[in-house]
MDTraj code that builds the backbone (N, CA, C; nanometers):
import mdtraj as md
import numpy as np

residues = "MET SER ARG PRO LEU ARG LEU CYS LEU CYS ALA LEU LEU SER MET PHE ALA THR VAL ALA ALA ALA GLN ILE GLU ILE ARG PRO LEU PRO GLU GLN ALA PRO PRO LYS PRO VAL PRO LEU GLY ALA HIS PRO LEU THR ALA ASP ASP ALA GLY ALA TRP LEU ASP GLY LEU MET PRO TYR GLY LEU ALA ARG ASN GLY LEU ALA GLY ALA VAL VAL VAL ILE VAL LYS ASP GLY GLN VAL LEU LEU SER ARG GLY TYR GLY HIS ALA ASP VAL ALA ALA ALA ARG PRO VAL ASP PRO ALA ALA THR LEU PHE ARG VAL GLY SER ILE SER LYS LEU PHE THR TRP THR ALA VAL MET GLN LEU VAL GLY GLN GLY LYS LEU ASP LEU ASP ALA ASP VAL ASN THR TYR LEU ASP PHE ARG ILE PRO PRO ARG ASP GLY GLN PRO VAL THR LEU ARG GLU LEU MET THR HIS THR PRO GLY PHE GLU GLU THR VAL LYS ASN LEU PHE ALA SER GLY PRO ARG HIS PHE LEU GLY ASN ALA ALA TRP VAL LYS GLU TRP VAL PRO ALA ARG VAL TYR PRO PRO GLY GLN VAL PRO ALA TYR SER ASN".split()
xyz = np.array([
    [-1.9546, -2.4149, 3.7119],
    [-2.0832, -2.3911, 3.6137],
    [-2.1677, -2.5113, 3.6894],
    [-2.3141, -2.4986, 3.6948],
    [-2.3948, -2.5964, 3.7248],
    [-2.4476, -2.6903, 3.6020],
    [-2.4669, -2.8152, 3.6104],
    [-2.4950, -2.8468, 3.4955],
    [-2.6297, -2.8090, 3.4044],
    [-2.7067, -2.7563, 3.5030],
    [-2.8202, -2.7133, 3.4059],
    [-2.8170, -2.5958, 3.3209],
    [-2.7055, -2.4876, 3.4420],
    [-2.6724, -2.3751, 3.3330],
    [-2.5820, -2.4264, 3.2176],
    [-2.4953, -2.5072, 3.2248],
    [-2.3883, -2.5797, 3.0821],
    [-2.5001, -2.6320, 2.9869],
    [-2.6266, -2.6858, 3.0399],
    [-2.7505, -2.7287, 2.9455],
    [-2.8184, -2.5970, 2.8397],
    [-2.8430, -2.4993, 2.9635],
    [-2.8939, -2.3947, 2.8842],
    [-2.7963, -2.3145, 2.7926],
    [-2.6509, -2.3101, 2.8427],
    [-2.5735, -2.2198, 2.7331],
    [-2.5325, -2.3011, 2.6235],
    [-2.5347, -2.4515, 2.6492],
    [-2.5351, -2.5474, 2.5132],
    [-2.6368, -2.5241, 2.4179],
    [-2.7524, -2.5129, 2.4568],
    [-2.8805, -2.4886, 2.4043],
    [-2.8853, -2.3426, 2.3147],
    [-2.8505, -2.2254, 2.4202],
    [-2.8263, -2.1208, 2.3274],
    [-2.7507, -2.1232, 2.2457],
    [-2.6007, -2.1755, 2.2326],
    [-2.5234, -2.1933, 2.1315],
    [-2.5779, -2.2517, 2.0022],
    [-2.6355, -2.3571, 2.0203],
    [-2.6812, -2.4428, 1.9377],
    [-2.7768, -2.3523, 1.8670],
    [-2.8674, -2.2846, 1.9065],
    [-2.9736, -2.2262, 1.8560],
    [-2.9131, -2.0928, 1.7640],
    [-2.7872, -2.0449, 1.8546],
    [-2.7256, -1.9265, 1.7366],
    [-2.6954, -1.9882, 1.6525],
    [-2.5913, -2.0936, 1.6555],
    [-2.5546, -2.1707, 1.4991],
    [-2.6433, -2.1731, 1.4260],
    [-2.7793, -2.2355, 1.4751],
    [-2.8798, -2.2746, 1.3539],
    [-2.9291, -2.1286, 1.2922],
    [-2.9320, -2.0364, 1.3681],
    [-2.9801, -1.9033, 1.3061],
    [-2.8831, -1.8527, 1.2180],
    [-2.7509, -1.8609, 1.2458],
    [-2.6353, -1.7910, 1.1578],
    [-2.6263, -1.8689, 1.0478],
    [-2.6433, -2.0095, 1.0490],
    [-2.6403, -2.0878, 0.9376],
    [-2.7762, -2.0559, 0.8824],
    [-2.8834, -2.0476, 0.8825],
    [-2.9925, -2.0068, 0.8169],
    [-2.9476, -1.8441, 0.7789],
    [-2.8746, -1.7745, 0.8222],
    [-2.8648, -1.6283, 0.7905],
    [-2.7487, -1.6357, 0.6437],
    [-2.6958, -1.7413, 0.6562],
    [-2.5968, -1.7582, 0.5441],
    [-2.6269, -1.8416, 0.4538],
    [-2.7387, -1.9450, 0.4379],
    [-2.7532, -2.0235, 0.3239],
    [-2.7478, -1.9374, 0.2291],
    [-2.6410, -2.0542, 0.1594],
    [-2.6219, -2.0183, 0.0076],
    [-2.7210, -2.0910, -0.0932],
    [-2.7916, -2.0465, -0.1650],
    [-2.8794, -2.1231, -0.2458],
    [-2.8447, -2.0810, -0.4322],
    [-2.8314, -2.2022, -0.4600],
    [-2.7621, -2.1805, -0.6107],
    [-2.8586, -2.0968, -0.6950],
    [-2.8225, -2.0341, -0.7904],
    [-2.9234, -1.9503, -0.8636],
    [-2.9675, -2.0407, -0.9563],
    [-3.0598, -2.0205, -0.9964],
    [-3.1194, -2.1138, -1.1059],
    [-3.0099, -2.1193, -1.2707],
    [-3.0336, -2.2339, -1.3036],
    [-2.9296, -2.2743, -1.4609],
    [-2.9765, -2.1372, -1.5465],
    [-2.8807, -2.0906, -1.5517],
    [-2.8435, -1.9832, -1.6713],
    [-2.7735, -2.0187, -1.8170],
    [-2.8058, -1.9820, -1.9034],
    [-2.7281, -2.0250, -2.0131],
    [-2.5895, -1.9319, -2.0342],
    [-2.4637, -1.9795, -2.0644],
    [-2.3567, -1.8687, -2.0189],
    [-2.3481, -1.7707, -2.1228],
    [-2.3093, -1.6534, -2.1105],
    [-2.2930, -1.5319, -2.2122],
    [-2.2592, -1.5807, -2.3300],
    [-2.2876, -1.5287, -2.4095],
    [-2.2423, -1.5630, -2.5939],
    [-2.1182, -1.4615, -2.5892],
    [-2.0206, -1.5458, -2.6395],
    [-1.8938, -1.4299, -2.6486],
    [-1.8939, -1.3692, -2.7602],
    [-1.8482, -1.2442, -2.7611],
    [-1.8670, -1.1376, -2.8692],
    [-1.7670, -1.1637, -2.9509],
    [-1.7448, -1.1932, -3.0440],
    [-1.6151, -1.2168, -3.1359],
    [-1.5605, -1.0772, -3.1561],
    [-1.4404, -1.0761, -3.1790],
    [-1.3680, -0.9400, -3.2189],
    [-1.4098, -0.8979, -3.3338],
    [-1.3961, -0.7697, -3.3495],
    [-1.4494, -0.7059, -3.4658],
    [-1.6102, -0.6795, -3.4988],
    [-1.6764, -0.7851, -3.4134],
    [-1.8029, -0.7534, -3.4529],
    [-1.8930, -0.5899, -3.4372],
    [-1.8428, -0.5397, -3.3554],
    [-1.8570, -0.4258, -3.3239],
    [-1.7585, -0.3095, -3.3607],
    [-1.7729, -0.2602, -3.4952],
    [-1.6222, -0.1753, -3.5290],
    [-1.5985, -0.0429, -3.4236],
    [-1.4622, -0.0438, -3.3892],
    [-1.4535, 0.1143, -3.3075],
    [-1.5008, 0.2098, -3.3752],
    [-1.5600, 0.3007, -3.2745],
    [-1.6176, 0.4449, -3.3367],
    [-1.5630, 0.5376, -3.2563],
    [-1.5579, 0.6527, -3.3062],
    [-1.5532, 0.7693, -3.2231],
    [-1.5989, 0.7887, -3.0939],
    [-1.7386, 0.7726, -3.1264],
    [-1.8288, 0.7775, -2.9918],
    [-1.7936, 0.7133, -2.8674],
    [-1.7757, 0.5778, -2.9621],
    [-1.7310, 0.4943, -2.8257],
    [-1.5956, 0.5264, -2.7506],
    [-1.5062, 0.5512, -2.8405],
    [-1.3313, 0.5631, -2.7978],
    [-1.3984, 0.7090, -2.7326],
    [-1.4447, 0.7933, -2.7803],
    [-1.4716, 0.9661, -2.6822],
    [-1.5118, 0.9160, -2.5384],
    [-1.6460, 0.8427, -2.5415],
    [-1.6888, 0.8204, -2.4003],
    [-1.5986, 0.7406, -2.2956],
    [-1.5298, 0.6543, -2.3431],
    [-1.4494, 0.5907, -2.2738],
    [-1.3350, 0.7001, -2.2200],
    [-1.2827, 0.7264, -2.3091],
    [-1.1567, 0.8637, -2.2998],
    [-1.2442, 0.9598, -2.1753],
    [-1.3643, 1.0020, -2.2430],
    [-1.3985, 1.1052, -2.1271],
    [-1.4217, 1.0619, -1.9894],
    [-1.4433, 0.9492, -1.9644],
    [-1.4685, 0.9101, -1.8280],
    [-1.2833, 0.8740, -1.7567],
    [-1.2550, 0.8273, -1.8405],
    [-1.1020, 0.8056, -1.7874],
    [-0.9919, 0.8689, -1.7780],
    [-0.9990, 0.9874, -1.8579],
    [-0.8492, 1.0845, -1.8321],
    [-0.8771, 1.1893, -1.7653],
    [-1.0147, 1.2318, -1.7358],
    [-1.0188, 1.3380, -1.6142],
    [-0.9788, 1.2994, -1.5057],
    [-0.9735, 1.1406, -1.4603],
    [-0.9674, 1.0724, -1.3385],
    [-0.8157, 1.0401, -1.3355],
    [-0.7882, 1.0150, -1.4542],
    [-0.6314, 1.0017, -1.4542],
    [-0.5305, 1.1050, -1.4401],
    [-0.5385, 1.2213, -1.4952],
    [-0.4919, 1.3355, -1.4887],
    [-0.5332, 1.3893, -1.3092],
    [-0.6267, 1.3529, -1.2678],
    [-0.6585, 1.3821, -1.1076],
    [-0.5887, 1.3085, -1.0320],
    [-0.5936, 1.2008, -1.0574],
    [-0.5186, 1.0850, -0.9674],
    [-0.3701, 1.1126, -0.9522],
    [-0.3381, 1.1440, -1.1195],
    [-0.1595, 1.1567, -1.1056],
    [-0.1089, 1.2985, -1.1270],
    [-0.1737, 1.3698, -1.0778],
    [-0.1348, 1.5195, -1.0423],
    [-0.0676, 1.5676, -1.1840],
    [-0.0938, 1.5325, -1.3029],
    [-0.0936, 1.5835, -1.4284],
    [-0.2065, 1.7017, -1.4761],
    [-0.1226, 1.8031, -1.5725],
    [-0.1887, 1.9096, -1.5700],
    [-0.2393, 1.9021, -1.7316],
    [-0.1968, 1.8032, -1.8204],
    [-0.2927, 1.7760, -1.9265],
    [-0.2229, 1.6596, -2.0370],
    [-0.3094, 1.6270, -2.1180],
    [-0.2730, 1.5398, -2.1745],
    [-0.3513, 1.5543, -2.3457],
    [-0.3179, 1.4905, -2.4530],
    [-0.3381, 1.4824, -2.5851],
    [-0.3648, 1.3013, -2.5972],
    [-0.4669, 1.2739, -2.6565],
    [-0.5092, 1.1328, -2.7114],
    [-0.5381, 1.1442, -2.8276],
    [-0.4578, 1.0830, -2.9369],
    [-0.4975, 1.0781, -3.0962],
    [-0.5269, 0.8970, -3.1013],
    [-0.6289, 0.8517, -3.1471],
    [-0.6437, 0.7252, -3.2079],
    [-0.6496, 0.7344, -3.3472],
    [-0.5795, 0.6475, -3.3900],
    [-0.5773, 0.6265, -3.5182],
    [-0.6105, 0.4937, -3.6104],
    [-0.7236, 0.4834, -3.7078],
    [-0.7599, 0.3672, -3.7292],
    [-0.7466, 0.3670, -3.8655],
    [-0.7068, 0.2476, -3.9298],
    [-0.7486, 0.2312, -4.0671],
    [-0.6315, 0.3575, -4.1335],
    [-0.5429, 0.4238, -4.0799],
    [-0.4598, 0.4984, -4.1203],
    [-0.5235, 0.6628, -4.1455],
    [-0.6381, 0.6658, -4.0412],
    [-0.7002, 0.7773, -4.0412],
    [-0.7486, 0.8143, -3.8867],
    [-0.7230, 0.9395, -3.9109],
    [-0.7297, 1.0061, -3.7163],
    [-0.9023, 0.9741, -3.7320],
    [-0.9072, 0.8923, -3.6166],
    [-1.0432, 0.8474, -3.5354],
    [-1.1175, 0.9409, -3.4432],
    [-0.9810, 0.9915, -3.3533],
    [-1.0343, 1.0766, -3.2813],
    [-0.9070, 1.1653, -3.2104],
    [-0.9607, 1.2649, -3.2112],
    [-0.8094, 1.3791, -3.1573],
    [-0.8812, 1.4515, -3.0198],
    [-0.8427, 1.4183, -2.9027],
    [-0.8747, 1.4959, -2.7781],
    [-0.7980, 1.5608, -2.7046],
    [-0.8169, 1.6746, -2.6534],
    [-0.7422, 1.7348, -2.5301],
    [-0.7908, 1.7233, -2.4082],
    [-0.7090, 1.7051, -2.3317],
    [-0.7390, 1.7115, -2.1716],
    [-0.6961, 1.7835, -2.0981],
    [-0.7483, 1.8286, -1.9831],
    [-0.6550, 1.9125, -1.8887],
    [-0.6010, 2.0616, -1.9402],
    [-0.4866, 2.0872, -1.8842],
    [-0.4598, 2.2338, -1.8980],
    [-0.3035, 2.2496, -1.9961],
    [-0.2919, 2.3111, -2.0735],
    [-0.1627, 2.3406, -2.1206],
    [-0.0733, 2.4414, -2.0778],
    [-0.1652, 2.5564, -2.0014],
    [-0.0679, 2.6489, -1.8896],
    [-0.1823, 2.6468, -1.7596],
    [-0.1406, 2.5842, -1.6550],
    [-0.2407, 2.5803, -1.5429],
    [-0.2696, 2.7317, -1.5028],
    [-0.1457, 2.8113, -1.4893],
    [-0.1823, 2.9143, -1.4350],
    [-0.2768, 3.0202, -1.5139],
    [-0.2714, 3.0202, -1.6432],
    [-0.3386, 3.0752, -1.7040],
    [-0.5022, 3.0268, -1.7518],
    [-0.5041, 2.8648, -1.7042],
    [-0.6078, 2.7935, -1.7387],
    [-0.6396, 2.7959, -1.8851],
    [-0.5488, 2.7862, -1.9370],
    [-0.5496, 2.7713, -2.1069],
    [-0.5560, 2.6009, -2.1191],
    [-0.6699, 2.5554, -2.1655],
    [-0.6995, 2.4378, -2.2044],
    [-0.5843, 2.3621, -2.2936],
    [-0.5935, 2.2268, -2.3050],
    [-0.5217, 2.1607, -2.4203],
    [-0.5777, 2.1557, -2.5288],
    [-0.4893, 2.2022, -2.6268],
    [-0.5452, 2.1947, -2.7820],
    [-0.4807, 2.0724, -2.8430],
    [-0.5762, 1.9631, -2.8582],
    [-0.5081, 1.8689, -2.9257],
    [-0.4436, 1.8889, -3.1037],
    [-0.4585, 1.9934, -3.1083],
    [-0.4111, 2.0386, -3.2572],
    [-0.2891, 2.1369, -3.2420],
    [-0.2494, 2.2037, -3.1119],
    [-0.1627, 2.3067, -3.1079],
    [-0.0864, 2.2830, -2.9756],
    [-0.1202, 2.1982, -2.8892],
    [-0.0453, 2.2006, -2.7619],
    [0.0933, 2.0927, -2.7768],
    [0.1835, 2.1268, -2.7805],
    [0.2894, 2.0108, -2.7729],
    [0.3309, 1.9222, -2.6537],
    [0.3701, 1.8417, -2.6856],
    [0.4186, 1.7185, -2.5745],
    [0.5534, 1.6704, -2.6355],
    [0.6277, 1.6508, -2.5244],
    [0.7337, 1.5655, -2.5784],
    [0.7088, 1.4283, -2.6003],
    [0.7401, 1.3548, -2.7056],
    [0.7048, 1.2155, -2.7083],
    [0.8134, 1.1467, -2.6350],
    [0.9259, 1.1855, -2.6037],
    [0.9904, 1.0996, -2.5246],
    [0.9910, 0.9407, -2.5604],
    [1.0258, 0.8613, -2.4414],
    [1.0614, 0.7349, -2.4658],
    [0.9094, 0.6411, -2.4758],
    [0.8029, 0.7218, -2.5614],
    [0.6975, 0.6788, -2.5901],
    [0.7281, 0.5939, -2.7186],
    [0.8326, 0.6951, -2.8082],
    [0.8577, 0.6226, -2.9483],
    [0.9224, 0.4979, -2.9277],
    [0.9725, 0.4757, -2.8180],
    [1.0310, 0.3154, -2.8064],
    [0.9171, 0.2454, -2.8591],
    [0.7993, 0.2392, -2.7829],
    [0.7128, 0.1596, -2.8331],
    [0.6765, 0.1404, -2.9902],
    [0.6458, 0.2663, -3.0309],
    [0.6036, 0.2674, -3.1925],
    [0.7526, 0.1815, -3.2564],
    [0.8813, 0.2349, -3.2072],
    [0.9751, 0.1474, -3.2617],
    [0.9734, -0.0044, -3.2564],
    [0.9488, -0.0394, -3.1488],
    [0.9817, -0.1874, -3.0868],
    [0.8420, -0.2779, -3.1697],
    [0.7501, -0.2066, -3.1764],
    [0.6501, -0.2450, -3.2735],
    [0.6539, -0.2445, -3.4100],
    [0.7508, -0.1391, -3.4578],
    [0.7650, -0.1759, -3.6115],
    [0.8970, -0.2982, -3.6386],
    [0.9600, -0.3137, -3.5370],
    [1.0597, -0.3958, -3.5341],
    [1.0083, -0.5300, -3.5183],
    [0.8793, -0.5539, -3.4390],
    [0.8165, -0.7165, -3.4291],
    [0.7467, -0.7309, -3.5546],
    [0.7086, -0.6309, -3.6316],
    [0.6155, -0.6509, -3.7232],
    [0.7234, -0.6685, -3.8111],
    [0.8298, -0.6305, -3.8258],
    [0.9566, -0.6874, -3.9105],
    [0.9922, -0.8532, -3.8941],
    [0.9991, -0.8591, -3.7863],
    [1.0017, -0.9942, -3.7289],
    [0.9285, -1.1099, -3.8121],
    [0.8294, -1.0854, -3.7615],
    [0.7019, -1.1262, -3.8232],
    [0.6833, -1.1729, -3.9677],
    [0.7485, -1.0472, -4.0563],
    [0.7317, -1.0874, -4.1850],
    [0.8622, -1.1936, -4.2104],
    [0.9945, -1.2111, -4.1235],
    [1.0755, -1.2551, -4.1470],
    [1.2145, -1.1771, -4.2224],
    [1.1999, -1.0514, -4.1854],
    [1.2806, -0.9386, -4.2376],
    [1.3799, -0.9138, -4.1129],
    [1.3736, -0.9114, -4.0062],
    [1.4745, -0.9140, -3.9234],
    [1.5019, -1.0131, -3.8203],
    [1.5891, -1.0458, -3.7516],
    [1.6116, -1.1716, -3.6371],
    [1.6552, -1.1002, -3.5103],
    [1.6121, -1.1255, -3.4408],
    [1.5785, -1.0396, -3.2640],
    [1.7385, -1.0778, -3.2371],
    [1.8016, -1.2135, -3.2570],
    [1.9250, -1.2520, -3.2002],
    [2.0377, -1.2515, -3.3023],
    [1.9971, -1.1982, -3.4019],
    [2.1198, -1.1275, -3.4895],
    [2.2197, -1.0531, -3.4374],
    [2.3327, -1.0287, -3.4837],
    [2.4204, -0.8992, -3.4678],
    [2.3481, -0.7901, -3.4978],
    [2.3061, -0.7182, -3.4466],
    [2.2377, -0.5851, -3.4871],
    [2.3279, -0.5200, -3.5981],
    [2.4754, -0.5117, -3.6215],
    [2.5420, -0.4688, -3.7161],
    [2.4906, -0.5095, -3.8560],
    [2.4405, -0.5976, -3.8416],
    [2.3955, -0.6859, -4.0228],
    [2.2910, -0.5920, -4.0318],
    [2.2055, -0.5071, -3.9649],
    [2.1004, -0.3828, -4.0433],
    [2.1352, -0.2648, -3.9990],
    [2.2961, -0.2362, -3.9928],
    [2.3267, -0.0757, -3.9614],
    [2.4377, -0.0487, -4.0928],
    [2.4281, 0.0672, -4.1192],
    [2.5972, 0.1177, -4.1740],
    [2.6763, 0.1765, -4.1189],
    [2.7035, 0.1604, -3.9698],
    [2.8007, 0.1794, -3.8796],
    [2.8158, 0.0778, -3.8044],
    [2.9187, 0.0898, -3.7244],
    [2.9468, -0.0565, -3.6334],
    [2.9128, -0.0308, -3.4921],
    [2.8617, -0.1171, -3.3955],
    [2.8661, -0.0926, -3.2978],
    [2.9921, -0.1937, -3.2316],
    [3.0728, -0.1780, -3.1702],
    [3.1735, -0.3017, -3.1454],
    [3.1563, -0.3823, -3.0202],
    [3.2036, -0.5076, -3.0401],
    [3.1620, -0.5847, -2.9774],
    [3.2274, -0.5995, -2.8006],
    [3.1553, -0.6467, -2.7358],
    [3.1994, -0.6819, -2.5871],
    [3.2276, -0.8150, -2.5682],
    [3.3890, -0.8673, -2.4961],
    [3.3944, -1.0123, -2.5190],
    [3.3298, -1.0750, -2.6014],
    [3.3975, -1.0274, -2.7274],
    [3.3702, -1.0942, -2.8493],
    [3.1821, -1.1024, -2.8823],
    [3.1190, -1.0436, -2.7956],
    [2.9442, -1.0362, -2.7853],
    [2.9039, -0.9590, -2.8812],
    [2.8394, -0.9703, -2.9947],
    [2.7711, -0.8119, -3.0496],
    [2.6114, -0.7982, -2.9809],
    [2.6117, -0.6946, -3.0212],
    [2.4497, -0.6418, -2.9781],
    [2.3349, -0.7050, -3.0419],
    [2.2205, -0.7507, -2.9825],
    [2.1347, -0.8079, -3.0979],
    [2.0223, -0.7217, -3.0428],
    [1.8846, -0.7326, -3.1357],
    [1.7991, -0.6492, -3.1246],
    [1.7065, -0.6748, -2.9814],
    [1.7341, -0.8033, -2.9515],
    [1.6599, -0.8860, -2.8257],
    [1.7072, -0.8041, -2.7015],
    [1.8450, -0.7703, -2.7330],
    [1.9154, -0.7039, -2.6016],
    [1.8602, -0.5607, -2.6043],
    [1.8603, -0.4824, -2.7031],
    [1.8347, -0.3343, -2.7341],
    [1.6895, -0.3592, -2.6589],
    [1.5737, -0.4313, -2.7270],
    [1.4651, -0.4325, -2.6596],
    [1.4307, -0.4533, -2.5187],
    [1.5230, -0.5168, -2.4805],
    [1.5072, -0.5069, -2.3213],
    [1.5889, -0.4578, -2.2303],
    [1.6678, -0.3365, -2.2877],
    [1.8099, -0.2638, -2.1944],
    [1.8664, -0.3349, -2.1589],
    [1.9426, -0.4717, -2.2311],
    [2.0549, -0.5422, -2.1827],
    [2.1610, -0.5441, -2.3009],
    [2.1683, -0.4122, -2.3737],
    [2.2990, -0.4650, -2.4702],
    [2.4413, -0.4215, -2.3917],
    [2.4223, -0.3524, -2.2594],
    [2.5446, -0.3513, -2.1926],
    [2.6035, -0.2056, -2.1904],
    [2.5032, -0.1002, -2.2475],
    [2.5448, 0.0331, -2.2822],
    [2.5514, 0.0723, -2.1648],
    [2.6508, 0.1962, -2.1402],
    [2.6338, 0.3186, -2.0261],
    [2.5373, 0.4035, -2.0820],
    [2.5010, 0.4701, -1.9831],
    [2.3852, 0.6019, -2.0523],
    [2.4620, 0.7217, -2.0438],
    [2.4421, 0.8049, -2.1668],
    [2.4907, 0.9305, -2.1685],
    [2.3988, 0.9940, -2.2514],
    [2.4040, 1.1442, -2.1934],
    [2.2825, 1.2316, -2.2451],
    [2.3362, 1.3584, -2.3321],
    [2.4841, 1.3139, -2.3781],
    [2.5424, 1.3864, -2.4914],
    [2.4574, 1.4143, -2.6241],
    [2.4208, 1.5387, -2.6588],
    [2.3492, 1.5730, -2.7344],
    [2.2087, 1.4974, -2.7696],
    [2.1358, 1.4498, -2.6465],
    [2.0339, 1.3756, -2.6491],
    [1.9034, 1.4828, -2.6801],
    [1.9583, 1.5982, -2.6063],
    [1.8712, 1.7290, -2.6198],
    [1.9327, 1.8408, -2.6733],
    [1.8498, 1.8717, -2.7480],
    [1.9333, 2.0556, -2.8437],
    [1.8534, 2.1912, -2.7943],
    [1.9306, 2.2617, -2.7729],
    [1.8474, 2.3944, -2.6865],
    [1.7815, 2.4525, -2.8474],
    [1.8329, 2.4122, -2.9606],
    [1.7317, 2.4845, -3.0950],
    [1.7337, 2.4089, -3.2144],
    [1.7106, 2.4598, -3.3214],
    [1.6729, 2.3748, -3.4089],
    [1.8521, 2.3698, -3.5152],
    [1.9020, 2.5045, -3.4644],
    [2.0606, 2.4733, -3.5278],
    [2.1488, 2.3762, -3.4520],
    [2.1064, 2.3387, -3.3851],
    [2.2099, 2.1785, -3.2749],
    [2.1625, 2.0893, -3.3325],
    [2.0367, 2.0801, -3.4036],
    [1.9991, 1.9222, -3.4204],
    [2.0690, 1.8523, -3.5345],
    [2.1176, 1.7362, -3.5199],
    [2.2330, 1.6872, -3.6039],
    [2.1188, 1.5729, -3.7113],
    [2.0089, 1.5445, -3.6424],
    [1.9589, 1.4453, -3.7334],
    [1.9512, 1.3290, -3.6663],
    [1.8837, 1.2185, -3.6924],
    [1.8652, 1.0738, -3.6280],
    [1.9919, 1.0257, -3.7122],
    [2.0380, 1.0390, -3.8162],
    [2.1597, 0.9409, -3.8980],
    [2.2788, 0.9796, -3.8147],
    [2.2824, 1.1163, -3.8392],
    [2.4210, 1.1390, -3.8165],
    [2.4825, 1.1392, -3.6429],
    [2.3330, 1.1537, -3.5618],
    [2.3522, 1.1654, -3.4098],
    [2.3838, 1.0161, -3.3594],
    [2.3114, 0.8970, -3.4389],
    [2.3297, 0.7854, -3.3809],
    [2.4441, 0.7546, -3.3942],
    [2.5161, 0.7762, -3.4992],
    [2.6703, 0.7504, -3.5328],
    [2.7581, 0.8012, -3.4500],
    [2.7545, 0.9173, -3.4089],
    [2.8121, 0.9935, -3.3200],
    [2.8170, 0.9220, -3.1621],
    [2.6964, 0.9181, -3.1485],
    [2.6414, 0.8585, -3.0142],
    [2.6680, 0.7320, -2.9278],
    [2.7228, 0.6308, -3.0432],
    [2.7481, 0.4981, -3.0026],
    [2.8315, 0.5057, -2.8351],
    [2.7337, 0.4701, -2.7212],
    [2.8448, 0.4487, -2.6176],
    [2.9103, 0.3240, -2.5687],
    [2.9914, 0.3420, -2.4935],
    [3.0706, 0.2222, -2.4132],
    [2.9651, 0.1204, -2.3736],
    [3.0198, -0.0102, -2.4229],
    [2.9592, -0.1026, -2.3527],
    [3.0461, -0.1517, -2.2015],
    [2.9456, -0.1230, -2.1211],
    [3.0170, -0.1379, -1.9443],
    [2.9636, -0.2580, -1.9109],
    [2.8719, -0.3454, -1.9360],
    [2.8109, -0.4430, -1.8669],
    [2.8236, -0.5782, -1.9950],
    [2.8153, -0.6786, -1.9125],
    [2.8375, -0.8221, -2.0455],
    [2.6881, -0.8077, -2.1022],
    [2.6764, -0.8454, -2.2241],
    [2.5565, -0.8118, -2.2921],
    [2.4264, -0.9266, -2.2595],
    [2.3289, -0.8949, -2.2576],
    [2.2194, -0.9961, -2.2169],
    [2.2131, -1.0108, -2.0484],
    [2.2936, -0.9359, -1.9789],
    [2.2585, -0.9858, -1.8535],
    [2.2423, -0.8752, -1.7712],
    [2.2844, -0.7475, -1.7901],
    [2.2722, -0.6448, -1.6589],
    [2.1340, -0.5454, -1.7215],
    [2.0421, -0.5469, -1.6746],
    [1.9676, -0.4575, -1.7213],
    [1.9832, -0.3151, -1.6818],
    [2.0050, -0.2289, -1.7722],
    [2.0401, -0.0872, -1.7831],
    [1.9699, -0.0168, -1.8614],
    [1.8758, 0.0686, -1.8413],
    [1.7895, 0.1773, -1.9411],
    [1.8788, 0.2523, -2.0094],
    [1.8757, 0.2841, -2.1370],
    [1.9594, 0.3161, -2.2229],
    [1.8465, 0.3585, -2.3299],
    [1.8770, 0.5011, -2.3509],
    [1.8137, 0.5945, -2.4700],
    [1.8857, 0.5341, -2.6046],
])
top = md.Topology()
chain = top.add_chain()
for i, resn in enumerate(residues, 1):
    res = top.add_residue(resn, chain, resSeq=i)
    for name in ("N", "CA", "C"):
        top.add_atom(name, md.element.get_by_symbol(name[0]), res)
traj = md.Trajectory(xyz[None], top)
């Protein structure tokens, strides 16, 4: 490449670099006051606010996840603030979900409510997460390797229980044992060292 051609090429590259730099020049924004934080509770939760949010979220969530329907109930200060059904209770018949009449299995969602209640009692000093759970029961869960089950292990699915589904579901009301009778009959074997092996347990 001749010297004049190299000089011309360098000049062109320099010009392109200058133009590119000018195109991406970042100019700082004028000084602005930071936004004022909104304190919690400054605006009370209303049914209209919750409904607007749910009406935008739920149809999208159902469609994205291929779900037929859902019910959402929001309780505030011990009163139902909002109750809404989304999607279909019967897809083939295009029957919409009725929040007052369509039943859904609550299933493992009940664990969330149970653990929330447990943590409230822990906060009140009435339960100890690391105490032998037998302290709070009117039946006994046998130890494994001399180690008891604790609430912390139950809450993290690490008590070492085998999984069992016997009597977990009932085909009709006449087969229901009731929680107190069922939990005493159900006590499964502890097959893992406590606190060491995560194993989902009902």
